[in-house]
A tleap script that builds the chain and sets N, CA, C and O, in Angstrom:
source leaprc.protein.ff14SB
mol = sequence {
  NMET PRO ARG ARG CYS GLN GLN PRO CYS LYS
  THR ALA GLY CYS PRO THR LEU ILE SER ALA
  GLY THR GLY TYR CYS ASP ARG HIE GLN ASP
  GLN LYS PRO GLY GLU ASN ARG LEU ASN ALA
  ASN GLN ARG GLY TYR ASP TYR GLN TRP LEU
  LYS PHE ARG LYS ALA TYR VAL LEU LYS HIE
  PRO LEU CYS VAL ASP CYS PRO ALA SER GLY
  ARG ILE THR ALA THR GLU GLU VAL HIE HIE
  ILE ALA LYS VAL ALA GLN HIE PRO GLU LEU
  LYS LEU VAL GLU SER ASN CYS MET SER LEU
  CYS LYS SER CYS HIE SER ASN ARG THR ASN
  ARG GLY CGLU
}
set mol.1.N position { 83.211 35.724 131.960 }
set mol.1.CA position { 81.953 36.221 131.446 }
set mol.1.C position { 80.896 36.086 132.544 }
set mol.1.O position { 80.760 35.006 133.120 }
set mol.2.N position { 80.137 37.155 132.854 }
set mol.2.CA position { 79.137 37.088 133.911 }
set mol.2.C position { 77.966 36.188 133.512 }
set mol.2.O position { 77.553 36.152 132.353 }
set mol.3.N position { 77.443 35.461 134.510 }
set mol.3.CA position { 76.290 34.598 134.266 }
set mol.3.C position { 75.015 35.409 134.422 }
set mol.3.O position { 74.911 36.259 135.306 }
set mol.4.N position { 74.059 35.143 133.569 }
set mol.4.CA position { 72.767 35.815 133.684 }
set mol.4.C position { 71.986 35.216 134.831 }
set mol.4.O position { 72.061 34.011 135.071 }
set mol.5.N position { 71.252 36.023 135.529 }
set mol.5.CA position { 70.403 35.545 136.611 }
set mol.5.C position { 69.334 34.624 136.049 }
set mol.5.O position { 68.870 34.798 134.922 }
set mol.6.N position { 68.952 33.644 136.853 }
set mol.6.CA position { 67.897 32.750 136.427 }
set mol.6.C position { 66.684 32.943 137.322 }
set mol.6.O position { 66.802 33.359 138.475 }
set mol.7.N position { 65.527 32.637 136.776 }
set mol.7.CA position { 64.271 32.749 137.501 }
set mol.7.C position { 63.377 31.600 137.079 }
set mol.7.O position { 63.605 31.000 136.028 }
set mol.8.N position { 62.351 31.274 137.883 }
set mol.8.CA position { 61.444 30.190 137.490 }
set mol.8.C position { 60.572 30.592 136.309 }
set mol.8.O position { 60.292 31.774 136.106 }
set mol.9.N position { 60.152 29.618 135.544 }
set mol.9.CA position { 59.184 29.815 134.461 }
set mol.9.C position { 57.938 30.473 135.046 }
set mol.9.O position { 57.584 30.200 136.193 }
set mol.10.N position { 57.271 31.329 134.285 }
set mol.10.CA position { 56.086 32.045 134.759 }
set mol.10.C position { 54.840 31.166 134.847 }
set mol.10.O position { 53.826 31.591 135.400 }
set mol.11.N position { 54.901 29.957 134.313 }
set mol.11.CA position { 53.757 29.060 134.406 }
set mol.11.C position { 53.638 28.567 135.840 }
set mol.11.O position { 54.600 28.033 136.393 }
set mol.12.N position { 52.461 28.741 136.453 }
set mol.12.CA position { 52.247 28.335 137.842 }
set mol.12.C position { 52.621 26.876 138.042 }
set mol.12.O position { 52.157 25.995 137.318 }
set mol.13.N position { 53.469 26.634 139.038 }
set mol.13.CA position { 53.860 25.279 139.381 }
set mol.13.C position { 55.022 24.710 138.594 }
set mol.13.O position { 55.494 23.620 138.917 }
set mol.14.N position { 55.500 25.404 137.574 }
set mol.14.CA position { 56.623 24.907 136.776 }
set mol.14.C position { 57.934 25.299 137.472 }
set mol.14.O position { 58.195 26.487 137.660 }
set mol.15.N position { 58.765 24.312 137.857 }
set mol.15.CA position { 59.996 24.614 138.587 }
set mol.15.C position { 61.209 24.915 137.694 }
set mol.15.O position { 62.288 25.203 138.211 }
set mol.16.N position { 61.053 24.856 136.385 }
set mol.16.CA position { 62.174 25.032 135.466 }
set mol.16.C position { 62.767 26.433 135.577 }
set mol.16.O position { 62.041 27.425 135.520 }
set mol.17.N position { 64.091 26.513 135.736 }
set mol.17.CA position { 64.769 27.805 135.785 }
set mol.17.C position { 65.143 28.242 134.375 }
set mol.17.O position { 65.608 27.439 133.566 }
set mol.18.N position { 64.935 29.511 134.093 }
set mol.18.CA position { 65.209 30.074 132.771 }
set mol.18.C position { 66.000 31.365 132.929 }
set mol.18.O position { 66.111 31.896 134.035 }
set mol.19.N position { 66.543 31.864 131.845 }
set mol.19.CA position { 67.250 33.142 131.879 }
set mol.19.C position { 66.270 34.255 132.195 }
set mol.19.O position { 65.145 34.261 131.695 }
set mol.20.N position { 66.691 35.184 133.013 }
set mol.20.CA position { 65.846 36.314 133.390 }
set mol.20.C position { 65.377 37.064 132.150 }
set mol.20.O position { 66.155 37.310 131.228 }
set mol.21.N position { 64.125 37.418 132.140 }
set mol.21.CA position { 63.566 38.196 131.040 }
set mol.21.C position { 62.939 37.381 129.932 }
set mol.21.O position { 62.268 37.946 129.068 }
set mol.22.N position { 63.133 36.060 129.925 }
set mol.22.CA position { 62.547 35.259 128.842 }
set mol.22.C position { 61.114 34.847 129.144 }
set mol.22.O position { 60.343 34.590 128.219 }
set mol.23.N position { 60.739 34.778 130.416 }
set mol.23.CA position { 59.356 34.514 130.777 }
set mol.23.C position { 59.000 33.057 130.977 }
set mol.23.O position { 58.659 32.651 132.088 }
set mol.24.N position { 59.073 32.258 129.912 }
set mol.24.CA position { 58.613 30.879 129.981 }
set mol.24.C position { 59.704 29.905 129.533 }
set mol.24.O position { 60.557 30.248 128.714 }
set mol.25.N position { 59.665 28.678 130.083 }
set mol.25.CA position { 60.598 27.634 129.664 }
set mol.25.C position { 60.202 27.135 128.269 }
set mol.25.O position { 59.163 27.531 127.741 }
set mol.26.N position { 61.025 26.272 127.676 }
set mol.26.CA position { 60.746 25.757 126.326 }
set mol.26.C position { 59.392 25.067 126.249 }
set mol.26.O position { 58.680 25.201 125.254 }
set mol.27.N position { 59.035 24.328 127.298 }
set mol.27.CA position { 57.764 23.590 127.290 }
set mol.27.C position { 56.553 24.522 127.300 }
set mol.27.O position { 55.503 24.173 126.761 }
set mol.28.N position { 56.689 25.710 127.910 }
set mol.28.CA position { 55.567 26.639 128.037 }
set mol.28.C position { 55.749 27.910 127.202 }
set mol.28.O position { 55.040 28.893 127.412 }
set mol.29.N position { 56.684 27.895 126.268 }
set mol.29.CA position { 57.040 29.083 125.500 }
set mol.29.C position { 55.857 29.696 124.745 }
set mol.29.O position { 55.749 30.919 124.648 }
set mol.30.N position { 54.979 28.856 124.215 }
set mol.30.CA position { 53.872 29.388 123.418 }
set mol.30.C position { 52.674 29.789 124.274 }
set mol.30.O position { 51.629 30.167 123.744 }
set mol.31.N position { 52.824 29.709 125.587 }
set mol.31.CA position { 51.744 30.078 126.487 }
set mol.31.C position { 51.758 31.577 126.727 }
set mol.31.O position { 52.802 32.148 127.041 }
set mol.32.N position { 50.635 32.201 126.584 }
set mol.32.CA position { 50.530 33.632 126.829 }
set mol.32.C position { 49.427 33.851 127.863 }
set mol.32.O position { 48.404 33.167 127.823 }
set mol.33.N position { 49.620 34.794 128.789 }
set mol.33.CA position { 48.617 35.026 129.822 }
set mol.33.C position { 47.241 35.306 129.225 }
set mol.33.O position { 47.100 36.139 128.329 }
set mol.34.N position { 46.236 34.608 129.726 }
set mol.34.CA position { 44.867 34.839 129.301 }
set mol.34.C position { 44.471 34.166 128.007 }
set mol.34.O position { 43.284 34.085 127.694 }
set mol.35.N position { 45.442 33.680 127.246 }
set mol.35.CA position { 45.118 33.053 125.971 }
set mol.35.C position { 44.433 31.709 126.214 }
set mol.35.O position { 44.876 30.935 127.063 }
set mol.36.N position { 43.385 31.432 125.495 }
set mol.36.CA position { 42.623 30.193 125.608 }
set mol.36.C position { 41.997 29.999 126.988 }
set mol.36.O position { 41.655 28.873 127.349 }
set mol.37.N position { 41.843 31.045 127.748 }
set mol.37.CA position { 41.247 30.920 129.075 }
set mol.37.C position { 39.788 31.345 129.012 }
set mol.37.O position { 39.445 32.376 128.434 }
set mol.38.N position { 38.943 30.529 129.619 }
set mol.38.CA position { 37.524 30.848 129.687 }
set mol.38.C position { 37.321 32.002 130.659 }
set mol.38.O position { 38.117 32.195 131.577 }
set mol.39.N position { 36.244 32.774 130.452 }
set mol.39.CA position { 35.970 33.843 131.402 }
set mol.39.C position { 35.385 33.252 132.683 }
set mol.39.O position { 35.061 32.065 132.727 }
set mol.40.N position { 35.249 34.066 133.716 }
set mol.40.CA position { 34.824 33.582 135.035 }
set mol.40.C position { 33.468 32.873 134.964 }
set mol.40.O position { 33.292 31.816 135.571 }
set mol.41.N position { 32.530 33.433 134.246 }
set mol.41.CA position { 31.209 32.816 134.143 }
set mol.41.C position { 31.293 31.453 133.448 }
set mol.41.O position { 30.614 30.510 133.853 }
set mol.42.N position { 32.113 31.347 132.417 }
set mol.42.CA position { 32.281 30.081 131.705 }
set mol.42.C position { 32.971 29.033 132.583 }
set mol.42.O position { 32.780 27.833 132.382 }
set mol.43.N position { 33.768 29.481 133.551 }
set mol.43.CA position { 34.443 28.555 134.460 }
set mol.43.C position { 33.554 28.164 135.635 }
set mol.43.O position { 33.982 27.391 136.492 }
set mol.44.N position { 32.326 28.680 135.697 }
set mol.44.CA position { 31.388 28.281 136.740 }
set mol.44.C position { 31.162 29.297 137.833 }
set mol.44.O position { 30.423 29.023 138.779 }
set mol.45.N position { 31.776 30.465 137.733 }
set mol.45.CA position { 31.605 31.490 138.754 }
set mol.45.C position { 30.459 32.417 138.339 }
set mol.45.O position { 30.675 33.528 137.857 }
set mol.46.N position { 29.252 31.930 138.540 }
set mol.46.CA position { 28.026 32.583 138.098 }
set mol.46.C position { 27.350 33.319 139.255 }
set mol.46.O position { 27.960 33.537 140.301 }
set mol.47.N position { 26.084 33.699 139.058 }
set mol.47.CA position { 25.327 34.427 140.078 }
set mol.47.C position { 25.207 33.605 141.361 }
set mol.47.O position { 25.316 34.147 142.461 }
set mol.48.N position { 24.985 32.309 141.218 }
set mol.48.CA position { 24.895 31.425 142.384 }
set mol.48.C position { 26.179 31.501 143.207 }
set mol.48.O position { 26.138 31.590 144.434 }
set mol.49.N position { 27.326 31.465 142.510 }
set mol.49.CA position { 28.610 31.550 143.184 }
set mol.49.C position { 28.769 32.891 143.891 }
set mol.49.O position { 29.230 32.935 145.032 }
set mol.50.N position { 28.393 33.984 143.233 }
set mol.50.CA position { 28.533 35.311 143.836 }
set mol.50.C position { 27.729 35.426 145.128 }
set mol.50.O position { 28.199 36.009 146.106 }
set mol.51.N position { 26.519 34.871 145.131 }
set mol.51.CA position { 25.689 34.869 146.338 }
set mol.51.C position { 26.348 34.033 147.439 }
set mol.51.O position { 26.427 34.465 148.589 }
set mol.52.N position { 26.814 32.850 147.086 }
set mol.52.CA position { 27.480 31.963 148.040 }
set mol.52.C position { 28.724 32.639 148.609 }
set mol.52.O position { 28.954 32.624 149.818 }
set mol.53.N position { 29.523 33.232 147.722 }
set mol.53.CA position { 30.777 33.878 148.129 }
set mol.53.C position { 30.522 35.006 149.123 }
set mol.53.O position { 31.219 35.127 150.131 }
set mol.54.N position { 29.527 35.820 148.834 }
set mol.54.CA position { 29.203 36.951 149.709 }
set mol.54.C position { 28.834 36.448 151.107 }
set mol.54.O position { 29.310 36.991 152.104 }
set mol.55.N position { 27.999 35.428 151.185 }
set mol.55.CA position { 27.601 34.866 152.479 }
set mol.55.C position { 28.797 34.228 153.183 }
set mol.55.O position { 28.937 34.346 154.400 }
set mol.56.N position { 29.659 33.553 152.421 }
set mol.56.CA position { 30.825 32.889 152.994 }
set mol.56.C position { 31.786 33.907 153.612 }
set mol.56.O position { 32.295 33.693 154.712 }
set mol.57.N position { 32.030 34.999 152.913 }
set mol.57.CA position { 32.949 36.034 153.414 }
set mol.57.C position { 32.379 36.700 154.673 }
set mol.57.O position { 33.131 37.037 155.587 }
set mol.58.N position { 31.068 36.889 154.724 }
set mol.58.CA position { 30.466 37.456 155.932 }
set mol.58.C position { 30.650 36.516 157.125 }
set mol.58.O position { 30.855 36.968 158.252 }
set mol.59.N position { 30.578 35.229 156.875 }
set mol.59.CA position { 30.715 34.223 157.928 }
set mol.59.C position { 32.182 33.973 158.304 }
set mol.59.O position { 32.480 33.622 159.446 }
set mol.60.N position { 33.091 34.154 157.347 }
set mol.60.CA position { 34.531 33.907 157.535 }
set mol.60.C position { 35.318 35.140 157.065 }
set mol.60.O position { 35.909 35.118 155.985 }
set mol.61.N position { 35.329 36.214 157.871 }
set mol.61.CA position { 35.887 37.493 157.406 }
set mol.61.C position { 37.409 37.622 157.424 }
set mol.61.O position { 37.945 38.608 156.918 }
set mol.62.N position { 38.121 36.634 158.002 }
set mol.62.CA position { 39.579 36.760 158.119 }
set mol.62.C position { 40.314 35.652 157.382 }
set mol.62.O position { 39.839 34.519 157.302 }
set mol.63.N position { 41.479 35.995 156.845 }
set mol.63.CA position { 42.344 35.035 156.154 }
set mol.63.C position { 42.774 33.953 157.143 }
set mol.63.O position { 43.221 34.253 158.250 }
set mol.64.N position { 42.633 32.688 156.729 }
set mol.64.CA position { 42.989 31.578 157.617 }
set mol.64.C position { 44.495 31.311 157.652 }
set mol.64.O position { 44.971 30.674 158.591 }
set mol.65.N position { 45.249 31.769 156.675 }
set mol.65.CA position { 46.698 31.517 156.632 }
set mol.65.C position { 47.513 32.579 157.354 }
set mol.65.O position { 48.597 32.276 157.852 }
set mol.66.N position { 47.030 33.802 157.427 }
set mol.66.CA position { 47.811 34.909 157.984 }
set mol.66.C position { 48.221 34.735 159.454 }
set mol.66.O position { 49.335 35.128 159.798 }
set mol.67.N position { 47.394 34.174 160.334 }
set mol.67.CA position { 47.831 34.036 161.732 }
set mol.67.C position { 49.139 33.256 161.898 }
set mol.67.O position { 49.886 33.513 162.842 }
set mol.68.N position { 49.426 32.323 161.011 }
set mol.68.CA position { 50.687 31.576 161.083 }
set mol.68.C position { 51.889 32.499 160.892 }
set mol.68.O position { 52.991 32.190 161.346 }
set mol.69.N position { 51.674 33.639 160.216 }
set mol.69.CA position { 52.743 34.625 159.996 }
set mol.69.C position { 52.635 35.796 160.963 }
set mol.69.O position { 53.352 36.787 160.831 }
set mol.70.N position { 51.732 35.675 161.937 }
set mol.70.CA position { 51.567 36.747 162.915 }
set mol.70.C position { 50.765 37.929 162.408 }
set mol.70.O position { 50.852 39.026 162.960 }
set mol.71.N position { 49.977 37.710 161.350 }
set mol.71.CA position { 49.177 38.797 160.781 }
set mol.71.C position { 47.686 38.479 160.942 }
set mol.71.O position { 47.296 37.320 161.088 }
set mol.72.N position { 46.883 39.510 160.912 }
set mol.72.CA position { 45.432 39.367 160.840 }
set mol.72.C position { 45.006 40.197 159.641 }
set mol.72.O position { 45.186 41.415 159.621 }
set mol.73.N position { 44.435 39.528 158.635 }
set mol.73.CA position { 44.094 40.182 157.375 }
set mol.73.C position { 42.675 39.820 156.968 }
set mol.73.O position { 42.223 38.695 157.181 }
set mol.74.N position { 41.990 40.769 156.392 }
set mol.74.CA position { 40.618 40.534 155.922 }
set mol.74.C position { 40.609 39.597 154.713 }
set mol.74.O position { 41.556 39.564 153.926 }
set mol.75.N position { 39.536 38.848 154.585 }
set mol.75.CA position { 39.343 37.961 153.444 }
set mol.75.C position { 39.164 38.785 152.180 }
set mol.75.O position { 38.394 39.745 152.151 }
set mol.76.N position { 39.883 38.398 151.138 }
set mol.76.CA position { 39.716 39.016 149.825 }
set mol.76.C position { 39.341 37.973 148.780 }
set mol.76.O position { 38.724 38.293 147.764 }
set mol.77.N position { 39.717 36.726 149.038 }
set mol.77.CA position { 39.480 35.645 148.080 }
set mol.77.C position { 38.886 34.442 148.810 }
set mol.77.O position { 39.198 34.196 149.975 }
set mol.78.N position { 38.024 33.694 148.110 }
set mol.78.CA position { 37.530 32.425 148.628 }
set mol.78.C position { 38.181 31.341 147.776 }
set mol.78.O position { 37.957 31.255 146.568 }
set mol.79.N position { 38.988 30.523 148.429 }
set mol.79.CA position { 39.787 29.497 147.758 }
set mol.79.C position { 39.084 28.142 147.834 }
set mol.79.O position { 38.619 27.735 148.899 }
set mol.80.N position { 39.009 27.452 146.703 }
set mol.80.CA position { 38.471 26.096 146.693 }
set mol.80.C position { 39.601 25.109 146.973 }
set mol.80.O position { 40.639 25.145 146.312 }
set mol.81.N position { 39.402 24.238 147.941 }
set mol.81.CA position { 40.401 23.232 148.292 }
set mol.81.C position { 40.504 22.214 147.161 }
set mol.81.O position { 41.590 21.953 146.644 }
set mol.82.N position { 39.359 21.639 146.781 }
set mol.82.CA position { 39.294 20.783 145.585 }
set mol.82.C position { 38.892 21.705 144.436 }
set mol.82.O position { 37.853 22.361 144.502 }
set mol.83.N position { 39.700 21.757 143.399 }
set mol.83.CA position { 39.479 22.699 142.305 }
set mol.83.C position { 38.124 22.487 141.631 }
set mol.83.O position { 37.685 21.357 141.418 }
set mol.84.N position { 37.481 23.596 141.304 }
set mol.84.CA position { 36.159 23.560 140.670 }
set mol.84.C position { 36.216 22.846 139.324 }
set mol.84.O position { 35.262 22.161 138.953 }
set mol.85.N position { 37.304 22.990 138.592 }
set mol.85.CA position { 37.432 22.344 137.280 }
set mol.85.C position { 37.342 20.822 137.392 }
set mol.85.O position { 36.764 20.167 136.524 }
set mol.86.N position { 37.915 20.259 138.463 }
set mol.86.CA position { 37.880 18.805 138.652 }
set mol.86.C position { 36.666 18.344 139.453 }
set mol.86.O position { 36.206 17.214 139.287 }
set mol.87.N position { 36.145 19.208 140.318 }
set mol.87.CA position { 35.031 18.836 141.190 }
set mol.87.C position { 33.962 19.930 141.215 }
set mol.87.O position { 33.785 20.591 142.238 }
set mol.88.N position { 33.248 20.131 140.104 }
set mol.88.CA position { 32.243 21.196 140.063 }
set mol.88.C position { 31.128 21.017 141.090 }
set mol.88.O position { 30.486 21.989 141.485 }
set mol.89.N position { 30.898 19.789 141.517 }
set mol.89.CA position { 29.847 19.535 142.502 }
set mol.89.C position { 30.187 20.107 143.883 }
set mol.89.O position { 29.308 20.218 144.738 }
set mol.90.N position { 31.449 20.468 144.105 }
set mol.90.CA position { 31.887 21.024 145.393 }
set mol.90.C position { 32.004 22.547 145.375 }
set mol.90.O position { 32.464 23.149 146.345 }
set mol.91.N position { 31.591 23.159 144.286 }
set mol.91.CA position { 31.746 24.606 144.135 }
set mol.91.C position { 31.061 25.382 145.261 }
set mol.91.O position { 31.622 26.358 145.761 }
set mol.92.N position { 29.872 24.970 145.664 }
set mol.92.CA position { 29.102 25.698 146.676 }
set mol.92.C position { 29.075 24.963 148.012 }
set mol.92.O position { 28.139 25.134 148.793 }
set mol.93.N position { 30.083 24.157 148.279 }
set mol.93.CA position { 30.173 23.415 149.537 }
set mol.93.C position { 31.135 24.157 150.463 }
set mol.93.O position { 32.318 24.311 150.158 }
set mol.94.N position { 30.614 24.606 151.582 }
set mol.94.CA position { 31.392 25.431 152.503 }
set mol.94.C position { 32.663 24.736 152.992 }
set mol.94.O position { 33.692 25.390 153.157 }
set mol.95.N position { 32.610 23.441 153.223 }
set mol.95.CA position { 33.780 22.722 153.728 }
set mol.95.C position { 34.883 22.582 152.674 }
set mol.95.O position { 35.997 22.170 152.997 }
set mol.96.N position { 34.580 22.923 151.416 }
set mol.96.CA position { 35.579 22.894 150.349 }
set mol.96.C position { 36.192 24.273 150.103 }
set mol.96.O position { 36.965 24.453 149.162 }
set mol.97.N position { 35.848 25.237 150.946 }
set mol.97.CA position { 36.329 26.606 150.749 }
set mol.97.C position { 37.139 27.080 151.945 }
set mol.97.O position { 37.006 26.568 153.057 }
set mol.98.N position { 37.984 28.076 151.685 }
set mol.98.CA position { 38.713 28.736 152.763 }
set mol.98.C position { 38.884 30.206 152.417 }
set mol.98.O position { 39.049 30.577 151.255 }
set mol.99.N position { 38.838 31.037 153.461 }
set mol.99.CA position { 39.006 32.476 153.301 }
set mol.99.C position { 40.486 32.816 153.294 }
set mol.99.O position { 41.236 32.389 154.172 }
set mol.100.N position { 40.903 33.588 152.295 }
set mol.100.CA position { 42.299 33.988 152.182 }
set mol.100.C position { 42.406 35.447 151.761 }
set mol.100.O position { 41.520 35.978 151.091 }
set mol.101.N position { 43.501 36.090 152.161 }
set mol.101.CA position { 43.810 37.412 151.621 }
set mol.101.C position { 44.404 37.191 150.223 }
set mol.101.O position { 44.718 36.057 149.859 }
set mol.102.N position { 44.555 38.240 149.458 }
set mol.102.CA position { 45.054 38.116 148.088 }
set mol.102.C position { 46.451 37.484 148.045 }
set mol.102.O position { 46.724 36.636 147.196 }
set mol.103.N position { 47.326 37.896 148.955 }
set mol.103.CA position { 48.693 37.387 148.983 }
set mol.103.C position { 48.726 35.883 149.277 }
set mol.103.O position { 49.411 35.131 148.584 }
set mol.104.N position { 47.995 35.450 150.289 }
set mol.104.CA position { 47.980 34.021 150.639 }
set mol.104.C position { 47.327 33.197 149.532 }
set mol.104.O position { 47.754 32.075 149.260 }
set mol.105.N position { 46.291 33.749 148.890 }
set mol.105.CA position { 45.651 33.031 147.787 }
set mol.105.C position { 46.624 32.874 146.622 }
set mol.105.O position { 46.692 31.808 146.011 }
set mol.106.N position { 47.366 33.914 146.316 }
set mol.106.CA position { 48.370 33.837 145.245 }
set mol.106.C position { 49.433 32.796 145.575 }
set mol.106.O position { 49.841 32.025 144.707 }
set mol.107.N position { 49.877 32.774 146.818 }
set mol.107.CA position { 50.877 31.788 147.231 }
set mol.107.C position { 50.362 30.370 147.048 }
set mol.107.O position { 51.077 29.518 146.519 }
set mol.108.N position { 49.148 30.106 147.470 }
set mol.108.CA position { 48.567 28.767 147.320 }
set mol.108.C position { 48.386 28.420 145.845 }
set mol.108.O position { 48.672 27.295 145.437 }
set mol.109.N position { 47.922 29.358 145.056 }
set mol.109.CA position { 47.710 29.114 143.626 }
set mol.109.C position { 49.035 28.818 142.939 }
set mol.109.O position { 49.107 27.912 142.108 }
set mol.110.N position { 50.083 29.563 143.268 }
set mol.110.CA position { 51.398 29.326 142.672 }
set mol.110.C position { 51.973 27.981 143.054 }
set mol.110.O position { 52.773 27.416 142.308 }
set mol.111.N position { 51.578 27.454 144.211 }
set mol.111.CA position { 52.018 26.120 144.608 }
set mol.111.C position { 51.161 25.027 143.993 }
set mol.111.O position { 51.416 23.841 144.201 }
set mol.112.N position { 50.141 25.425 143.231 }
set mol.112.CA position { 49.282 24.458 142.561 }
set mol.112.C position { 48.156 23.935 143.421 }
set mol.112.O position { 47.538 22.922 143.091 }
set mol.113.N position { 47.884 24.607 144.508 }
set mol.113.CA position { 46.799 24.175 145.402 }
set mol.113.C position { 45.464 24.649 144.914 }
set mol.113.O position { 44.443 24.376 145.545 }
savepdb mol mol.pdb
quit
């Protein structure tokens, strides 16, 4: 009998392997994308943040991770090193931010950074 392919749970950072097509492991089964999630403004990404972000991207226009892969890519995301949820006081601190392209930001987020 052929074995079904396995894939990681869709929950970021969860290493549990599950059958392809099921989406989430038993622990995260009732989790649905976007459910119980606050909107960007409720999470602290307000007008102040938008102004800060715009200035930060002008000052740091290139992804900091891409050169390690031999690429040069424009900044699309501003990543917080210390998460805003745990350290809201660092939200507008330049040394707590890094410029990333969408792909590198997704990679860091999936690793739980």
